[in-house]
A tleap script that builds the chain and sets N, CA, C and O, in Angstrom:
source leaprc.protein.ff14SB
mol = sequence {
  NMET LEU ALA PHE ALA LEU ALA LEU ALA ALA
  LEU ALA VAL LEU ILE THR ALA ALA TRP LEU
  THR PRO SER ASN GLU GLY HIE GLY THR HIE
  GLU GLU LEU GLY LEU PRO SER CYS MET TRP
  ALA ALA LYS PHE ASP GLN PRO CYS MET THR
  CYS GLY MET THR THR SER PHE ALA TYR ALA
  ALA ASP GLY ASN LEU LEU GLY SER LEU LYS
  ALA GLN PRO MET GLY MET LEU LEU ALA ILE
  GLY THR SER VAL GLY PHE TRP VAL ALA LEU
  TYR VAL GLY LEU THR GLY SER ARG ILE GLY
  ALA MET ALA GLY ARG ALA MET THR THR ARG
  VAL LEU VAL ILE PHE ALA ALA LEU ALA LEU
  ALA ALA TRP VAL TYR LYS ILE LEU THR TRP
  HIE SER ILE ARG CTHR
}
set mol.1.N position { 37.814 -33.037 155.863 }
set mol.1.CA position { 39.001 -32.380 154.819 }
set mol.1.C position { 38.401 -31.441 153.718 }
set mol.1.O position { 39.069 -30.643 153.059 }
set mol.2.N position { 37.222 -31.616 153.621 }
set mol.2.CA position { 36.602 -31.023 152.425 }
set mol.2.C position { 35.941 -29.534 152.924 }
set mol.2.O position { 35.797 -28.599 152.138 }
set mol.3.N position { 35.576 -29.473 154.308 }
set mol.3.CA position { 35.302 -28.800 155.152 }
set mol.3.C position { 36.200 -27.627 155.322 }
set mol.3.O position { 35.998 -26.444 155.051 }
set mol.4.N position { 37.265 -28.239 155.847 }
set mol.4.CA position { 38.546 -27.160 156.004 }
set mol.4.C position { 39.201 -26.930 154.757 }
set mol.4.O position { 40.036 -26.035 154.629 }
set mol.5.N position { 38.836 -27.757 153.757 }
set mol.5.CA position { 39.402 -26.822 152.263 }
set mol.5.C position { 38.266 -25.650 151.721 }
set mol.5.O position { 38.560 -24.613 151.126 }
set mol.6.N position { 37.178 -26.011 152.016 }
set mol.6.CA position { 35.940 -25.127 151.660 }
set mol.6.C position { 36.469 -23.633 152.873 }
set mol.6.O position { 36.723 -22.498 152.469 }
set mol.7.N position { 36.498 -23.906 153.773 }
set mol.7.CA position { 36.927 -22.672 154.652 }
set mol.7.C position { 38.363 -21.943 154.082 }
set mol.7.O position { 38.546 -20.740 153.894 }
set mol.8.N position { 39.134 -22.851 153.909 }
set mol.8.CA position { 40.400 -22.024 153.156 }
set mol.8.C position { 40.200 -20.990 152.236 }
set mol.8.O position { 40.527 -19.807 152.337 }
set mol.9.N position { 39.460 -21.736 151.065 }
set mol.9.CA position { 38.996 -21.257 150.028 }
set mol.9.C position { 38.096 -19.859 150.301 }
set mol.9.O position { 38.400 -18.894 149.600 }
set mol.10.N position { 37.220 -19.726 151.086 }
set mol.10.CA position { 36.297 -19.071 151.500 }
set mol.10.C position { 37.292 -17.735 152.391 }
set mol.10.O position { 37.103 -16.525 152.261 }
set mol.11.N position { 38.229 -18.325 153.182 }
set mol.11.CA position { 39.193 -17.403 153.781 }
set mol.11.C position { 40.060 -16.365 152.911 }
set mol.11.O position { 40.237 -15.161 153.095 }
set mol.12.N position { 40.501 -17.143 151.992 }
set mol.12.CA position { 41.255 -16.695 150.699 }
set mol.12.C position { 40.783 -15.560 150.154 }
set mol.12.O position { 41.391 -14.496 150.045 }
set mol.13.N position { 39.254 -15.907 149.683 }
set mol.13.CA position { 38.465 -14.958 149.272 }
set mol.13.C position { 38.628 -13.706 149.901 }
set mol.13.O position { 39.116 -12.683 149.420 }
set mol.14.N position { 38.073 -13.937 151.260 }
set mol.14.CA position { 37.799 -12.487 152.054 }
set mol.14.C position { 39.456 -11.776 152.159 }
set mol.14.O position { 39.650 -10.606 151.829 }
set mol.15.N position { 40.404 -12.545 152.590 }
set mol.15.CA position { 41.609 -11.906 152.611 }
set mol.15.C position { 41.660 -11.118 151.403 }
set mol.15.O position { 41.496 -9.904 151.286 }
set mol.16.N position { 41.890 -11.915 150.595 }
set mol.16.CA position { 42.277 -10.696 149.046 }
set mol.16.C position { 41.217 -9.567 148.889 }
set mol.16.O position { 41.669 -8.449 148.643 }
set mol.17.N position { 39.885 -9.705 148.997 }
set mol.17.CA position { 39.273 -8.796 149.279 }
set mol.17.C position { 39.331 -7.645 149.995 }
set mol.17.O position { 38.984 -6.549 149.556 }
set mol.18.N position { 39.915 -7.931 151.480 }
set mol.18.CA position { 40.009 -7.101 152.198 }
set mol.18.C position { 41.463 -6.267 151.891 }
set mol.18.O position { 41.828 -5.214 152.413 }
set mol.19.N position { 42.024 -6.917 151.084 }
set mol.19.CA position { 43.589 -6.315 150.757 }
set mol.19.C position { 43.468 -5.389 149.665 }
set mol.19.O position { 44.311 -4.516 149.460 }
set mol.20.N position { 42.288 -5.579 148.852 }
set mol.20.CA position { 42.215 -4.541 147.722 }
set mol.20.C position { 41.385 -3.190 148.153 }
set mol.20.O position { 40.617 -3.211 149.115 }
set mol.21.N position { 41.588 -2.104 147.422 }
set mol.21.CA position { 41.009 -0.819 147.722 }
set mol.21.C position { 39.861 -0.730 146.756 }
set mol.21.O position { 40.147 -0.706 145.558 }
set mol.22.N position { 38.559 -0.676 147.131 }
set mol.22.CA position { 37.305 -0.539 146.563 }
set mol.22.C position { 37.479 0.699 145.152 }
set mol.22.O position { 38.247 1.643 145.339 }
set mol.23.N position { 36.938 0.622 144.187 }
set mol.23.CA position { 36.954 1.526 143.204 }
set mol.23.C position { 35.780 2.291 143.557 }
set mol.23.O position { 34.726 1.762 143.909 }
set mol.24.N position { 36.023 3.935 143.432 }
set mol.24.CA position { 34.809 4.641 143.708 }
set mol.24.C position { 33.706 4.640 142.411 }
set mol.24.O position { 32.608 5.195 142.356 }
set mol.25.N position { 34.331 3.896 141.493 }
set mol.25.CA position { 33.455 3.895 140.206 }
set mol.25.C position { 32.447 2.699 140.374 }
set mol.25.O position { 31.540 2.572 139.552 }
set mol.26.N position { 32.588 1.809 141.433 }
set mol.26.CA position { 31.519 0.835 141.551 }
set mol.26.C position { 31.976 -0.387 140.922 }
set mol.26.O position { 31.392 -1.444 141.158 }
set mol.27.N position { 32.914 -0.336 140.187 }
set mol.27.CA position { 33.629 -1.413 139.508 }
set mol.27.C position { 34.760 -1.358 138.905 }
set mol.27.O position { 34.893 -0.277 138.332 }
set mol.28.N position { 35.858 -2.228 138.752 }
set mol.28.CA position { 37.192 -2.119 138.168 }
set mol.28.C position { 38.198 -2.696 139.315 }
set mol.28.O position { 39.409 -2.876 139.187 }
set mol.29.N position { 37.628 -2.871 140.133 }
set mol.29.CA position { 38.859 -3.441 141.416 }
set mol.29.C position { 39.184 -4.301 140.851 }
set mol.29.O position { 40.309 -4.053 140.418 }
set mol.30.N position { 38.918 -5.090 140.610 }
set mol.30.CA position { 39.708 -6.681 139.908 }
set mol.30.C position { 40.932 -6.307 139.190 }
set mol.30.O position { 41.835 -7.127 139.025 }
set mol.31.N position { 41.008 -4.963 138.707 }
set mol.31.CA position { 42.277 -4.611 137.742 }
set mol.31.C position { 43.424 -4.466 138.565 }
set mol.31.O position { 44.558 -4.344 138.102 }
set mol.32.N position { 43.074 -4.480 140.130 }
set mol.32.CA position { 44.365 -4.346 141.106 }
set mol.32.C position { 44.885 -5.648 140.954 }
set mol.32.O position { 46.113 -5.738 140.969 }
set mol.33.N position { 44.178 -6.744 140.803 }
set mol.33.CA position { 44.771 -8.366 141.006 }
set mol.33.C position { 45.442 -8.562 139.640 }
set mol.33.O position { 45.928 -9.678 139.453 }
set mol.34.N position { 45.553 -7.596 138.590 }
set mol.34.CA position { 46.382 -7.794 137.328 }
set mol.34.C position { 45.176 -8.200 136.148 }
set mol.34.O position { 45.473 -8.444 134.979 }
set mol.35.N position { 44.085 -8.219 136.559 }
set mol.35.CA position { 43.146 -8.702 135.627 }
set mol.35.C position { 42.932 -7.546 134.569 }
set mol.35.O position { 43.120 -6.361 134.844 }
set mol.36.N position { 42.529 -7.999 133.354 }
set mol.36.CA position { 42.149 -6.821 132.242 }
set mol.36.C position { 40.942 -6.174 132.768 }
set mol.36.O position { 40.162 -6.657 133.588 }
set mol.37.N position { 40.887 -5.170 132.274 }
set mol.37.CA position { 39.227 -4.522 132.280 }
set mol.37.C position { 38.464 -5.157 131.742 }
set mol.37.O position { 38.875 -6.071 131.026 }
set mol.38.N position { 37.060 -4.916 131.880 }
set mol.38.CA position { 35.782 -5.792 131.547 }
set mol.38.C position { 35.669 -5.284 130.091 }
set mol.38.O position { 35.396 -4.091 129.959 }
set mol.39.N position { 35.861 -6.104 128.876 }
set mol.39.CA position { 35.808 -6.120 127.504 }
set mol.39.C position { 34.065 -5.744 127.499 }
set mol.39.O position { 33.684 -4.682 127.006 }
set mol.40.N position { 33.211 -6.610 128.025 }
set mol.40.CA position { 31.962 -6.184 127.949 }
set mol.40.C position { 31.581 -4.872 128.143 }
set mol.40.O position { 30.730 -4.382 127.401 }
set mol.41.N position { 32.163 -4.135 129.169 }
set mol.41.CA position { 31.917 -2.502 129.630 }
set mol.41.C position { 32.362 -1.838 128.466 }
set mol.41.O position { 31.653 -1.020 127.880 }
set mol.42.N position { 33.621 -2.181 128.062 }
set mol.42.CA position { 34.349 -1.325 127.170 }
set mol.42.C position { 33.669 -1.218 125.589 }
set mol.42.O position { 33.806 -0.284 124.799 }
set mol.43.N position { 33.118 -2.119 125.455 }
set mol.43.CA position { 32.251 -2.450 124.079 }
set mol.43.C position { 31.013 -1.615 124.203 }
set mol.43.O position { 30.694 -0.618 123.556 }
set mol.44.N position { 30.371 -2.244 125.190 }
set mol.44.CA position { 28.747 -1.978 125.233 }
set mol.44.C position { 28.624 -0.560 126.129 }
set mol.44.O position { 27.685 0.235 126.079 }
set mol.45.N position { 29.706 -0.471 126.875 }
set mol.45.CA position { 29.238 0.985 127.990 }
set mol.45.C position { 27.905 0.598 129.062 }
set mol.45.O position { 27.109 1.335 129.643 }
set mol.46.N position { 28.043 -0.755 129.037 }
set mol.46.CA position { 27.242 -1.260 130.203 }
set mol.46.C position { 27.614 -2.216 130.939 }
set mol.46.O position { 28.511 -2.912 130.462 }
set mol.47.N position { 27.192 -2.516 132.044 }
set mol.47.CA position { 27.801 -3.520 133.243 }
set mol.47.C position { 27.579 -4.949 132.459 }
set mol.47.O position { 26.708 -5.195 131.624 }
set mol.48.N position { 28.572 -5.794 132.941 }
set mol.48.CA position { 28.081 -7.132 132.580 }
set mol.48.C position { 27.429 -7.735 133.775 }
set mol.48.O position { 27.256 -6.975 134.728 }
set mol.49.N position { 27.080 -8.837 133.876 }
set mol.49.CA position { 26.243 -9.411 134.935 }
set mol.49.C position { 27.144 -9.439 136.367 }
set mol.49.O position { 26.637 -9.105 137.438 }
set mol.50.N position { 28.424 -9.843 136.252 }
set mol.50.CA position { 29.357 -9.736 137.366 }
set mol.50.C position { 29.855 -8.026 137.779 }
set mol.50.O position { 30.406 -7.688 138.826 }
set mol.51.N position { 29.553 -7.312 136.864 }
set mol.51.CA position { 29.959 -5.930 137.151 }
set mol.51.C position { 30.135 -5.577 138.710 }
set mol.51.O position { 29.078 -5.719 139.325 }
set mol.52.N position { 31.151 -5.180 139.443 }
set mol.52.CA position { 31.124 -4.549 140.714 }
set mol.52.C position { 31.068 -5.675 141.690 }
set mol.52.O position { 30.630 -5.385 142.803 }
set mol.53.N position { 31.420 -6.868 141.482 }
set mol.53.CA position { 31.409 -8.234 142.394 }
set mol.53.C position { 32.760 -7.851 143.378 }
set mol.53.O position { 32.884 -7.764 144.599 }
set mol.54.N position { 33.593 -7.687 142.372 }
set mol.54.CA position { 35.183 -7.416 143.299 }
set mol.54.C position { 35.173 -5.965 144.287 }
set mol.54.O position { 35.649 -5.933 145.422 }
set mol.55.N position { 34.551 -4.835 143.619 }
set mol.55.CA position { 34.347 -3.846 144.156 }
set mol.55.C position { 33.410 -4.100 145.750 }
set mol.55.O position { 33.612 -3.656 146.880 }
set mol.56.N position { 32.489 -4.889 145.266 }
set mol.56.CA position { 31.316 -4.897 146.358 }
set mol.56.C position { 31.986 -5.723 147.608 }
set mol.56.O position { 31.651 -5.374 148.740 }
set mol.57.N position { 32.917 -6.801 147.455 }
set mol.57.CA position { 33.398 -7.884 148.035 }
set mol.57.C position { 34.267 -6.867 148.999 }
set mol.57.O position { 34.196 -6.831 150.227 }
set mol.58.N position { 35.180 -5.972 148.078 }
set mol.58.CA position { 36.057 -5.372 148.952 }
set mol.58.C position { 35.786 -4.248 149.956 }
set mol.58.O position { 36.358 -4.002 151.018 }
set mol.59.N position { 34.760 -3.626 149.344 }
set mol.59.CA position { 33.727 -2.562 150.535 }
set mol.59.C position { 33.085 -3.687 151.762 }
set mol.59.O position { 32.997 -3.297 152.927 }
set mol.60.N position { 32.732 -4.849 151.442 }
set mol.60.CA position { 32.159 -5.642 152.489 }
set mol.60.C position { 33.313 -5.998 153.083 }
set mol.60.O position { 33.199 -5.548 154.223 }
set mol.61.N position { 34.561 -6.640 152.978 }
set mol.61.CA position { 35.571 -7.199 153.590 }
set mol.61.C position { 36.296 -5.686 154.376 }
set mol.61.O position { 37.206 -5.840 155.190 }
set mol.62.N position { 35.813 -4.347 154.050 }
set mol.62.CA position { 36.221 -3.468 154.789 }
set mol.62.C position { 35.038 -3.073 156.038 }
set mol.62.O position { 35.229 -2.243 156.926 }
set mol.63.N position { 34.064 -3.714 155.889 }
set mol.63.CA position { 32.824 -3.404 156.919 }
set mol.63.C position { 31.997 -2.567 156.101 }
set mol.63.O position { 30.881 -2.412 156.598 }
set mol.64.N position { 32.156 -2.043 155.134 }
set mol.64.CA position { 30.998 -1.088 154.391 }
set mol.64.C position { 30.232 -1.677 153.891 }
set mol.64.O position { 30.521 -2.124 152.781 }
set mol.65.N position { 29.030 -1.933 154.401 }
set mol.65.CA position { 28.008 -2.726 153.770 }
set mol.65.C position { 27.259 -1.890 152.699 }
set mol.65.O position { 26.799 -2.334 151.647 }
set mol.66.N position { 27.217 -0.807 153.068 }
set mol.66.CA position { 26.246 0.155 152.408 }
set mol.66.C position { 27.119 0.434 151.045 }
set mol.66.O position { 26.506 0.751 150.025 }
set mol.67.N position { 28.263 0.339 151.030 }
set mol.67.CA position { 29.298 0.423 149.953 }
set mol.67.C position { 29.093 -0.614 149.137 }
set mol.67.O position { 28.887 -0.378 147.947 }
set mol.68.N position { 29.108 -1.880 149.589 }
set mol.68.CA position { 28.953 -2.988 148.904 }
set mol.68.C position { 27.739 -3.281 148.345 }
set mol.68.O position { 27.732 -3.949 147.311 }
set mol.69.N position { 26.454 -2.815 148.951 }
set mol.69.CA position { 25.218 -3.029 148.408 }
set mol.69.C position { 25.158 -2.048 147.203 }
set mol.69.O position { 24.575 -2.490 146.213 }
set mol.70.N position { 25.695 -0.712 147.119 }
set mol.70.CA position { 25.857 0.620 146.036 }
set mol.70.C position { 26.544 -0.164 144.900 }
set mol.70.O position { 26.102 -0.322 143.762 }
set mol.71.N position { 27.618 -0.595 145.372 }
set mol.71.CA position { 28.328 -1.291 144.026 }
set mol.71.C position { 27.808 -2.721 143.288 }
set mol.71.O position { 28.007 -3.169 142.158 }
set mol.72.N position { 27.200 -3.129 144.221 }
set mol.72.CA position { 26.943 -4.542 143.504 }
set mol.72.C position { 25.741 -5.361 144.658 }
set mol.72.O position { 26.095 -6.082 145.591 }
set mol.73.N position { 24.623 -5.106 144.386 }
set mol.73.CA position { 23.589 -5.755 145.696 }
set mol.73.C position { 24.006 -7.455 145.686 }
set mol.73.O position { 23.930 -8.003 146.785 }
set mol.74.N position { 24.392 -8.221 144.632 }
set mol.74.CA position { 24.279 -9.635 144.686 }
set mol.74.C position { 25.660 -9.737 145.305 }
set mol.74.O position { 25.943 -10.591 146.145 }
set mol.75.N position { 26.557 -8.768 144.821 }
set mol.75.CA position { 27.993 -9.422 145.544 }
set mol.75.C position { 28.127 -8.926 147.166 }
set mol.75.O position { 29.088 -9.258 147.861 }
set mol.76.N position { 27.083 -8.133 147.627 }
set mol.76.CA position { 27.048 -8.237 148.948 }
set mol.76.C position { 26.532 -9.024 149.642 }
set mol.76.O position { 26.814 -9.065 150.839 }
set mol.77.N position { 25.482 -10.009 148.988 }
set mol.77.CA position { 24.901 -11.198 149.589 }
set mol.77.C position { 25.757 -12.338 149.033 }
set mol.77.O position { 25.366 -13.470 149.318 }
set mol.78.N position { 26.663 -12.246 148.420 }
set mol.78.CA position { 27.625 -13.237 148.006 }
set mol.78.C position { 28.808 -13.294 149.207 }
set mol.78.O position { 29.236 -14.337 149.700 }
set mol.79.N position { 29.246 -11.898 149.569 }
set mol.79.CA position { 30.287 -11.551 150.522 }
set mol.79.C position { 29.908 -12.171 151.974 }
set mol.79.O position { 30.718 -12.816 152.639 }
set mol.80.N position { 28.628 -11.907 152.369 }
set mol.80.CA position { 28.116 -11.962 153.471 }
set mol.80.C position { 27.969 -13.575 153.633 }
set mol.80.O position { 28.369 -14.112 154.666 }
set mol.81.N position { 27.413 -14.292 152.633 }
set mol.81.CA position { 27.425 -15.348 152.375 }
set mol.81.C position { 28.791 -16.443 152.304 }
set mol.81.O position { 28.752 -17.657 152.508 }
set mol.82.N position { 29.905 -15.666 151.975 }
set mol.82.CA position { 31.409 -15.998 151.763 }
set mol.82.C position { 31.819 -16.258 153.247 }
set mol.82.O position { 32.425 -17.284 153.558 }
set mol.83.N position { 31.412 -15.134 154.308 }
set mol.83.CA position { 31.812 -14.917 155.562 }
set mol.83.C position { 31.181 -16.255 156.157 }
set mol.83.O position { 31.855 -17.133 156.695 }
set mol.84.N position { 29.655 -16.298 155.973 }
set mol.84.CA position { 29.099 -17.146 156.984 }
set mol.84.C position { 29.756 -18.882 156.651 }
set mol.84.O position { 29.881 -19.815 157.444 }
set mol.85.N position { 30.051 -18.813 155.298 }
set mol.85.CA position { 30.545 -20.266 154.558 }
set mol.85.C position { 31.521 -20.370 155.453 }
set mol.85.O position { 31.361 -21.221 156.328 }
set mol.86.N position { 32.625 -19.642 155.470 }
set mol.86.CA position { 33.683 -19.885 156.222 }
set mol.86.C position { 33.576 -20.219 157.686 }
set mol.86.O position { 34.261 -21.123 158.163 }
set mol.87.N position { 32.898 -19.649 158.272 }
set mol.87.CA position { 32.421 -19.971 159.863 }
set mol.87.C position { 31.853 -21.171 159.928 }
set mol.87.O position { 32.264 -21.916 160.818 }
set mol.88.N position { 30.791 -21.656 159.027 }
set mol.88.CA position { 30.211 -22.883 159.006 }
set mol.88.C position { 31.110 -23.931 158.772 }
set mol.88.O position { 31.143 -24.929 159.493 }
set mol.89.N position { 32.055 -23.711 157.522 }
set mol.89.CA position { 33.042 -24.856 157.062 }
set mol.89.C position { 33.933 -25.148 157.951 }
set mol.89.O position { 34.282 -26.313 158.141 }
set mol.90.N position { 34.604 -23.757 158.865 }
set mol.90.CA position { 35.280 -24.042 160.220 }
set mol.90.C position { 34.692 -25.303 161.014 }
set mol.90.O position { 35.143 -26.423 161.254 }
set mol.91.N position { 33.542 -24.673 161.310 }
set mol.91.CA position { 32.826 -25.517 162.351 }
set mol.91.C position { 32.632 -27.086 162.040 }
set mol.91.O position { 32.810 -28.081 162.743 }
set mol.92.N position { 32.313 -26.961 161.067 }
set mol.92.CA position { 32.142 -28.451 160.405 }
set mol.92.C position { 33.419 -29.360 160.490 }
set mol.92.O position { 33.396 -30.511 160.925 }
set mol.93.N position { 34.515 -28.723 160.033 }
set mol.93.CA position { 35.741 -28.969 160.031 }
set mol.93.C position { 36.110 -29.421 161.428 }
set mol.93.O position { 36.489 -30.560 161.702 }
set mol.94.N position { 35.960 -28.381 162.322 }
set mol.94.CA position { 36.501 -28.852 163.586 }
set mol.94.C position { 35.785 -29.930 164.762 }
set mol.94.O position { 36.352 -30.551 165.661 }
set mol.95.N position { 34.233 -29.892 164.365 }
set mol.95.CA position { 33.313 -30.647 165.343 }
set mol.95.C position { 32.870 -31.849 164.291 }
set mol.95.O position { 32.277 -32.673 164.987 }
set mol.96.N position { 32.897 -32.275 163.017 }
set mol.96.CA position { 32.210 -32.949 162.220 }
set mol.96.C position { 30.607 -32.924 162.413 }
set mol.96.O position { 29.864 -33.898 162.290 }
set mol.97.N position { 30.223 -31.567 162.750 }
set mol.97.CA position { 28.903 -31.551 162.710 }
set mol.97.C position { 28.220 -31.723 161.305 }
set mol.97.O position { 28.878 -31.536 160.281 }
set mol.98.N position { 27.098 -32.026 161.271 }
set mol.98.CA position { 26.201 -32.310 160.127 }
set mol.98.C position { 25.427 -31.138 159.468 }
set mol.98.O position { 24.516 -31.356 158.668 }
set mol.99.N position { 25.716 -30.202 159.735 }
set mol.99.CA position { 25.040 -28.675 159.657 }
set mol.99.C position { 25.452 -28.410 158.071 }
set mol.99.O position { 24.694 -27.666 157.449 }
set mol.100.N position { 26.375 -28.855 157.505 }
set mol.100.CA position { 26.699 -28.730 156.006 }
set mol.100.C position { 26.138 -29.667 155.268 }
set mol.100.O position { 26.022 -29.493 154.055 }
set mol.101.N position { 25.748 -30.684 155.812 }
set mol.101.CA position { 24.837 -31.588 155.137 }
set mol.101.C position { 23.459 -30.900 155.328 }
set mol.101.O position { 23.017 -30.668 154.203 }
set mol.102.N position { 22.696 -30.528 156.176 }
set mol.102.CA position { 21.629 -30.080 156.301 }
set mol.102.C position { 21.671 -28.549 155.257 }
set mol.102.O position { 20.680 -28.332 154.560 }
set mol.103.N position { 22.392 -27.945 155.232 }
set mol.103.CA position { 22.675 -26.932 154.217 }
set mol.103.C position { 22.483 -26.902 152.974 }
set mol.103.O position { 21.775 -26.120 152.340 }
set mol.104.N position { 23.475 -28.244 152.395 }
set mol.104.CA position { 23.156 -29.120 151.147 }
set mol.104.C position { 21.704 -29.032 150.789 }
set mol.104.O position { 21.204 -28.265 149.967 }
set mol.105.N position { 21.087 -29.952 151.544 }
set mol.105.CA position { 19.763 -30.161 151.359 }
set mol.105.C position { 18.738 -28.897 151.226 }
set mol.105.O position { 17.751 -29.033 150.503 }
set mol.106.N position { 18.932 -27.821 151.832 }
set mol.106.CA position { 18.367 -26.898 151.557 }
set mol.106.C position { 18.450 -26.102 150.192 }
set mol.106.O position { 17.859 -25.068 149.878 }
set mol.107.N position { 19.225 -26.765 149.565 }
set mol.107.CA position { 19.465 -25.663 148.062 }
set mol.107.C position { 18.573 -26.619 147.044 }
set mol.107.O position { 19.027 -27.515 146.333 }
set mol.108.N position { 17.358 -26.252 147.139 }
set mol.108.CA position { 16.246 -26.967 146.478 }
set mol.108.C position { 16.126 -25.770 144.988 }
set mol.108.O position { 16.524 -24.615 144.834 }
set mol.109.N position { 15.448 -26.649 144.175 }
set mol.109.CA position { 14.980 -25.773 142.939 }
set mol.109.C position { 14.603 -24.214 143.271 }
set mol.109.O position { 15.106 -23.170 142.855 }
set mol.110.N position { 13.908 -24.370 143.856 }
set mol.110.CA position { 13.265 -22.986 144.325 }
set mol.110.C position { 14.502 -22.010 144.916 }
set mol.110.O position { 14.811 -20.883 144.529 }
set mol.111.N position { 14.992 -22.668 145.786 }
set mol.111.CA position { 15.968 -21.532 146.263 }
set mol.111.C position { 16.878 -21.044 145.203 }
set mol.111.O position { 17.038 -19.827 145.103 }
set mol.112.N position { 17.471 -21.824 144.429 }
set mol.112.CA position { 18.075 -21.762 143.314 }
set mol.112.C position { 17.510 -20.613 142.196 }
set mol.112.O position { 18.169 -19.736 141.639 }
set mol.113.N position { 16.091 -20.914 142.062 }
set mol.113.CA position { 15.754 -19.798 141.055 }
set mol.113.C position { 15.269 -18.578 142.103 }
set mol.113.O position { 15.050 -17.583 141.411 }
set mol.114.N position { 15.054 -18.332 143.337 }
set mol.114.CA position { 15.082 -17.025 143.897 }
set mol.114.C position { 16.488 -16.629 143.764 }
set mol.114.O position { 16.606 -15.445 143.448 }
set mol.115.N position { 17.770 -17.375 143.936 }
set mol.115.CA position { 18.957 -16.743 143.758 }
set mol.115.C position { 19.376 -16.133 142.196 }
set mol.115.O position { 20.147 -15.183 142.057 }
set mol.116.N position { 18.791 -16.780 141.172 }
set mol.116.CA position { 18.625 -16.392 139.848 }
set mol.116.C position { 18.028 -15.142 139.848 }
set mol.116.O position { 18.521 -14.184 139.252 }
set mol.117.N position { 16.932 -15.089 140.520 }
set mol.117.CA position { 16.192 -13.987 140.307 }
set mol.117.C position { 17.036 -12.679 141.067 }
set mol.117.O position { 17.313 -11.583 140.579 }
set mol.118.N position { 17.303 -13.154 142.287 }
set mol.118.CA position { 18.191 -11.965 142.678 }
set mol.118.C position { 19.520 -11.619 142.098 }
set mol.118.O position { 20.087 -10.607 142.511 }
set mol.119.N position { 20.097 -12.396 141.137 }
set mol.119.CA position { 21.103 -12.205 140.379 }
set mol.119.C position { 20.835 -11.227 139.423 }
set mol.119.O position { 21.619 -10.313 139.169 }
set mol.120.N position { 19.540 -11.419 138.777 }
set mol.120.CA position { 19.198 -10.629 137.766 }
set mol.120.C position { 18.681 -9.472 138.101 }
set mol.120.O position { 18.770 -8.488 137.366 }
set mol.121.N position { 18.059 -9.462 139.300 }
set mol.121.CA position { 17.610 -8.031 139.687 }
set mol.121.C position { 18.966 -7.273 140.239 }
set mol.121.O position { 18.845 -6.063 140.044 }
set mol.122.N position { 20.211 -7.603 140.863 }
set mol.122.CA position { 21.124 -6.855 140.651 }
set mol.122.C position { 21.679 -6.245 139.931 }
set mol.122.O position { 22.218 -5.145 140.044 }
set mol.123.N position { 21.500 -7.568 138.362 }
set mol.123.CA position { 22.047 -6.686 137.292 }
set mol.123.C position { 21.486 -5.770 136.707 }
set mol.123.O position { 22.159 -4.911 136.137 }
set mol.124.N position { 19.911 -5.728 136.710 }
set mol.124.CA position { 19.416 -4.313 136.224 }
set mol.124.C position { 19.475 -3.330 137.189 }
set mol.124.O position { 19.358 -2.248 136.613 }
set mol.125.N position { 19.590 -3.191 138.294 }
set mol.125.CA position { 20.174 -2.367 139.314 }
set mol.125.C position { 21.522 -1.536 138.697 }
set mol.125.O position { 21.714 -0.370 138.354 }
set mol.126.N position { 22.268 -2.643 138.739 }
set mol.126.CA position { 23.687 -2.354 137.879 }
set mol.126.C position { 23.619 -1.342 136.559 }
set mol.126.O position { 24.233 -0.277 136.495 }
set mol.127.N position { 22.868 -1.806 135.656 }
set mol.127.CA position { 22.578 -1.088 134.454 }
set mol.127.C position { 21.793 -0.083 134.784 }
set mol.127.O position { 22.007 0.826 133.981 }
set mol.128.N position { 20.899 0.255 135.645 }
set mol.128.CA position { 20.453 1.539 135.867 }
set mol.128.C position { 21.204 2.491 136.484 }
set mol.128.O position { 20.985 3.700 136.408 }
set mol.129.N position { 22.078 1.978 137.089 }
set mol.129.CA position { 22.858 3.128 137.941 }
set mol.129.C position { 24.320 3.299 137.356 }
set mol.129.O position { 25.174 4.030 137.858 }
set mol.130.N position { 24.507 2.420 136.075 }
set mol.130.CA position { 25.860 2.489 135.831 }
set mol.130.C position { 26.797 3.746 135.593 }
set mol.130.O position { 28.021 3.727 135.725 }
set mol.131.N position { 25.982 4.914 135.196 }
set mol.131.CA position { 26.760 6.420 134.968 }
set mol.131.C position { 26.219 7.069 135.737 }
set mol.131.O position { 26.347 8.261 135.456 }
set mol.132.N position { 25.302 6.787 137.143 }
set mol.132.CA position { 25.294 7.839 138.370 }
set mol.132.C position { 25.983 7.076 139.546 }
set mol.132.O position { 25.741 7.477 140.684 }
set mol.133.N position { 26.699 6.165 139.396 }
set mol.133.CA position { 27.672 5.546 140.551 }
set mol.133.C position { 29.190 5.849 140.303 }
set mol.133.O position { 30.115 5.653 141.091 }
set mol.134.N position { 29.248 6.376 139.023 }
set mol.134.CA position { 31.040 6.697 138.834 }
set mol.134.C position { 30.997 8.345 139.757 }
set mol.134.O position { 29.963 9.013 139.764 }
set mol.135.N position { 31.837 8.649 140.234 }
set mol.135.CA position { 32.204 9.726 140.732 }
set mol.135.C position { 33.392 10.729 140.018 }
set mol.135.O position { 33.714 11.786 140.560 }
savepdb mol mol.pdb
quit
């Protein structure tokens, strides 16, 4: 049941992303969901750590991985991971496979540190490209 719940959650995220129109500015797509604009960006004129994630997911859901990468590299990786996670969770739910448990054991401290480093690198990229991505 947990696998089906995870598959459903991943599918909901992917369907929502596909429904959105990615912002040409590389951020701000979340506002289509009725969410407020990013206060961090408004106050500091710099991106927050998650700036561009929704836009990146929307591009990825449309099959535009280059647009997704340009909007937020970590968002592209997370969008792909969400898609893979949907299929793995669905497979586990349907077959009872233990592949999910194996994936859980793969989440070592080293993997989490690498994940954090990638997230930090993506934020640095977003800061460096903040004014150049806007059209």
